[in-house]
C-alpha positions as CSV (number, residue, x, y, z in Angstrom):
1,M,28.7,-146.7,-54.6
2,A,30.1,-143.5,-55.9
3,G,28.9,-144.4,-59.4
4,A,25.4,-144.8,-58.0
5,N,25.4,-141.3,-56.7
6,K,26.5,-139.6,-59.9
7,P,23.3,-140.3,-62.0
8,S,21.0,-139.1,-59.1
9,G,23.2,-136.0,-58.7
10,S,23.0,-135.2,-62.4
11,K,19.2,-135.6,-62.3
12,D,19.0,-133.2,-59.5
13,S,21.1,-130.6,-61.3
14,K,19.0,-130.9,-64.4
15,K,15.8,-130.6,-62.4
16,G,17.2,-127.4,-60.7
17,K,18.1,-125.9,-64.1
18,K,14.6,-126.7,-65.4
19,D,12.9,-125.0,-62.4
20,K,15.0,-121.8,-62.8
21,G,14.0,-121.5,-66.5
22,E,10.3,-122.0,-65.9
23,G,9.9,-119.4,-63.1
24,G,12.5,-117.0,-64.3
25,V,12.2,-113.6,-65.8
26,R,11.1,-113.4,-69.4
27,K,13.8,-112.5,-71.8
28,A,13.7,-109.2,-73.6
29,E,12.7,-109.2,-77.3
30,I,15.5,-108.0,-79.5
31,T,14.7,-106.0,-82.6
32,V,17.2,-105.0,-85.2
33,M,16.3,-102.0,-87.2
34,I,17.7,-101.3,-90.6
35,D,18.7,-97.8,-91.6
36,E,15.9,-96.9,-94.2
37,K,17.8,-94.1,-95.9
38,Q,20.9,-96.3,-96.4
39,A,18.9,-99.2,-97.6
40,I,16.9,-97.2,-100.1
41,K,20.1,-95.6,-101.4
42,I,21.6,-99.1,-101.9
43,I,18.5,-100.3,-103.7
44,Q,18.3,-97.2,-106.0
45,N,22.0,-97.5,-106.9
46,S,21.6,-101.1,-108.0
47,K,19.7,-102.6,-111.0
48,V,18.4,-105.3,-108.7
49,V,19.0,-106.3,-105.1
50,T,18.5,-109.6,-103.2
51,V,17.9,-110.0,-99.5
52,Q,21.4,-111.3,-99.1
53,D,22.9,-108.3,-100.9
54,L,21.0,-105.8,-98.8
55,A,21.9,-107.7,-95.5
56,R,25.6,-107.7,-96.4
57,Q,25.8,-104.1,-97.4
58,T,23.8,-102.7,-94.5
59,G,25.4,-105.0,-91.9
60,V,22.2,-106.6,-90.6
61,K,20.9,-110.1,-90.5
62,I,19.2,-111.6,-93.5
63,S,15.9,-111.8,-91.6
64,A,16.0,-108.0,-90.9
65,A,16.7,-107.3,-94.6
66,N,14.0,-109.6,-95.7
67,S,11.5,-108.0,-93.4
68,F,12.5,-104.5,-94.7
69,L,12.2,-105.5,-98.3
70,K,8.8,-107.1,-97.7
71,Q,7.5,-104.0,-96.0
72,A,9.0,-101.8,-98.7
73,A,7.2,-103.9,-101.3
74,I,3.9,-103.4,-99.5
75,K,4.5,-99.7,-99.3
76,G,5.3,-99.6,-103.0
77,T,8.9,-98.3,-102.8
78,V,10.3,-101.5,-104.3
79,K,8.8,-104.2,-106.4
80,K,9.6,-107.9,-106.6
81,I,10.7,-108.6,-110.2
82,G,11.8,-112.2,-110.1
83,G,13.6,-115.0,-108.2
84,Y,12.5,-118.3,-106.8
85,S,12.1,-120.2,-103.5
86,G,12.9,-117.3,-101.2
87,H,15.7,-115.8,-103.3
88,H,13.7,-113.0,-104.8
89,L,15.0,-110.0,-106.8
90,Y,13.8,-106.6,-105.9
91,Q,14.1,-103.3,-107.8
92,A,13.4,-99.7,-106.8
93,V,10.2,-98.3,-108.1
94,S,10.9,-95.3,-110.4
95,S,9.0,-92.2,-109.3
């Protein structure tokens, strides 16, 4: 009899957790900003830089470094010079 109560008890606890998640407060969106001056200095002091290099040297996640490099390429401060399949090489644009 005690075994019969356990599954129904676990269903109730799952249902309670589900209800809390649906009606709860929305989680805040977290944004990680990369220090632009530091990143540009790193890029200019290197022949080429990858997303992984920039993330490691600036101490941010790869996604933040990737976003920074893509935006910098759009602005024209860096250019994509090679690479493949998401592992691109970037170089500072000489002024």
